[in-house]
N, C-alpha and C positions, 0 to 999 in steps of 0.2 A: 504494500500500500504506500509506504513512504520510507524515508531513511530511518525513522524511529523503529519501525518493525524489525529492522535488521539487528537491533540490539536485544531482541527477545530470544530466549532459549527455544530451540525447535520444539521440544516436547512439552514445554510449559504452556498449559491452556489458561493460565491466570493472566490473560490479556484481553482487555475490552477495547476494540477498535471501531470507530465509526467516522463517517464523513458527513459534514454539514454543508450542503450546497448553498451557494449564494455568498454575497459579501458579508464578512464578519461584522457584527454590530457590537460596540462596547457597552458596558454598563455606564450610565452617566455618572460623572464624578459629583461629589457632594457640592462642589463649587459651581457646577453647571446648572444654574437656575434659569437659564434663558432657553429652555427647550419648549418647543411648541407642543400642543396637544397631539398633533400628528406624530411628532418624533417620539413622544412617550408611548403612543400606541404602537409605533414601529418597534421600539425597544421591547415592549411587553410581548408583542407577537413573535419577535425573533426568539426571545427567551423560551416561550412556549413551544416553538418549532424545534429548537435545540433539545428541549426536554423530551419531546416525543421521539426524536431520533435516538437519543441516548437510551431511553426506556425500551424502545424497540430492539436496540442492539443487545441490551441486557436480557430482555425477555427471550430473544432468539437463543442466547447461550443457555439460559435456564431450561428451555424446552429441549435442548440438546443434552441435558444432564450435566452441564458444567456447574460446579460449585462456585458461587460468587461471594461467599462469606468473607473472602480476603478484602473485599471492598469496604469492610467495616474497620480495617486497620489502616496504617499509613500507606498512602499510594503515591506513585509517581505519575504525573500527568505531562505528557509530551504533546505539544500542539504546533502545527504549522498553519498559521493564518495566512491564507493566500488572497491577494487582492489583484483584480484586473486593472491594468493601467489604462489611462485614456488612449484612444486610438493613435494619437500622435506620439505616444511614448511607449509603444510596444517593444522598443529596443531594451526596455527595463526588465522584461520577463527573465526570471531567474535571479535577479538581483535582490538584495535586502530592501524591504519596504521601510523607508526611514522617515515617514511623515505620520501625522495622526491618522488613526486613533492610537493611543498608547497601549502597549501590550498588556500592562497590568489590568487595565479596564476591560480589555478583551477577555482575559483569563477570568476575571470576576464574573462576567456575564455567563461564561461557560460553566464555571463551578456552581453558580446559583441555579442554572438550568438543570444541571446534573443532580443537585440537591432537591429541587422541585420534583424531579422525576423519581426520586427515591433511589437513584443509582449510588449516590454518595450520601453518607450520613455525616452531617456537619462538614460539608465539602471544603470550606476554607481551612478548617483545622486538620483534616485528614490528608490534604495535599502537602506532603513534606518534601517533595523533590519534583524536578521536571525541567524540561527544556522548552522554551517558547521561541518561535520564529515568526517573523512577518516577512513575507516574500511577495514579489510581483509575479503573477502567473497569468497564463492565458485564460484560465477559468477560476473565478472567485469561489472559494470554499475553505473549510477548516478541516484539517486532518487531525484526528484525536486518537491518542493511544494512552490507555490507563492500565497500569500494572502495579503489583505490590512494590513498595519501596523496601527492598531487602538489603540495603547497604550495610546495616549492622550485622546481619547474618553472614554476609560474604566477607566483610573486612575484618571481623573479629574485634573491632574496636568499640563495641558497645553501641547502644541505640543512638547516641549523639553523634557518632561518626568521628572522623579525625579532628584533631585540635586545630583551631584557627589561630593559635598563638603564633606570632611572628609574621603574620600576613600584613 
């Protein structure tokens, strides 16, 4: 599906992947008080759309007999938010998307939608790791990969991971 999927163990079925078609829409910031009613409706509609897609992906796995209880522990969320450039700027395809919206607000909208869908419990708190990308692409969409955050089990350094002292 994307570069993130390559990081997954072949036999590990503890991976939830889904694609959200369309231009990614961020959660409005607390400071953004100048949103029109239409924009608020658009944000809510997008959040509900993402929630349906995430729930459908999880339900498909449950019907296949996959245990999703790992979603109640710490998870890693990797996302590639892809934006279609204006026609005159198609030469940007494949390059980093370095303008608004901010990636943290995009992630907040995604996590809130996954929490609304019941896919993540306390989504903001359970997401303990992940990589976020914003990329120019021919097709606007969000590629999402969720898996257990097993850094402490692999590194042997405890649940907090390596020390940040000296950084």
